[in-house]
C-alpha positions in Angstrom: 7.8 -55.7 -125.0 7.5 -53.5 -122.5 10.0 -50.9 -121.3 11.0 -51.4 -118.1 10.1 -48.7 -115.3 12.4 -48.0 -112.4 11.5 -46.1 -109.5 13.9 -43.1 -108.6 13.8 -40.6 -106.1 15.8 -37.3 -105.2 19.2 -39.2 -103.7 19.6 -40.8 -106.9 18.5 -37.7 -108.8 20.8 -35.7 -106.8 23.1 -38.5 -107.2 24.2 -37.2 -110.9 26.3 -34.7 -109.7 27.6 -36.1 -106.4 31.6 -37.4 -106.6 30.7 -40.5 -104.9 27.5 -41.4 -107.0 27.7 -39.4 -110.3 28.9 -42.4 -112.5 26.8 -44.8 -111.8 24.3 -42.8 -111.7 24.9 -40.7 -115.3 25.3 -44.4 -116.9 21.1 -44.6 -115.7 20.6 -41.7 -116.9 22.1 -42.0 -120.0 19.7 -45.3 -120.3 17.1 -43.9 -119.5 17.6 -41.2 -122.4 18.2 -43.9 -125.0 14.6 -45.0 -123.9 15.9 -48.3 -122.2 14.3 -47.8 -119.6 11.4 -45.5 -118.3 11.9 -43.5 -114.8 8.8 -43.7 -112.4 9.0 -40.9 -109.7 6.3 -40.0 -107.0 4.8 -36.8 -105.7 6.7 -37.1 -102.8 9.6 -36.4 -104.8 8.5 -33.8 -106.6 7.4 -31.9 -103.3 11.1 -32.3 -101.9 12.7 -31.1 -105.0 10.4 -27.9 -105.0 11.8 -27.6 -101.5 14.9 -26.2 -102.2 17.3 -28.8 -105.3 19.5 -26.9 -106.9 18.7 -25.9 -110.0 20.8 -28.2 -111.7 19.3 -31.0 -110.2 16.0 -30.0 -111.3 16.9 -28.9 -115.3 18.9 -32.3 -115.3 15.6 -34.1 -114.7 13.9 -32.2 -117.8 16.0 -34.7 -119.7 14.8 -38.2 -119.2 11.0 -39.6 -119.9 9.5 -40.1 -116.8 6.2 -40.8 -115.5 4.9 -38.9 -112.5 2.7 -41.0 -109.8 0.4 -39.1 -107.3 0.4 -40.6 -104.2 -2.8 -40.3 -102.5 -3.7 -40.0 -98.6 -5.7 -42.9 -99.3 -2.5 -44.5 -100.3 -0.6 -43.6 -97.4 -3.1 -44.8 -95.0 -3.3 -48.2 -96.7 0.6 -48.2 -96.3 0.0 -47.0 -92.7 -2.1 -50.2 -92.1 0.0 -52.6 -94.0 2.9 -51.8 -91.8 1.1 -52.0 -89.0 -0.5 -55.9 -89.3 3.2 -56.8 -91.3 1.6 -57.1 -94.5 4.3 -57.0 -97.0 4.4 -58.3 -100.3 5.9 -61.4 -101.5 8.5 -61.3 -104.6 
């Protein structure tokens, strides 16, 4: 059975140390560390982390397994085109 992947971004990553969000975020990180889920992180999130995230946030990210996904210019163009044409994926 494939391991479920969960997209996380900076509010989740930084929430680990935030008093308001640390309990659920730390629980999620424990599940990620235990291999129950794999985090998916976009290149945009990494760019934001590189532009001023506290060291402890960056270091904590190294404690989990994740897949890095590069967001290309073509993806951005297609996203904008979809938004303009009101195209949405049905789930």
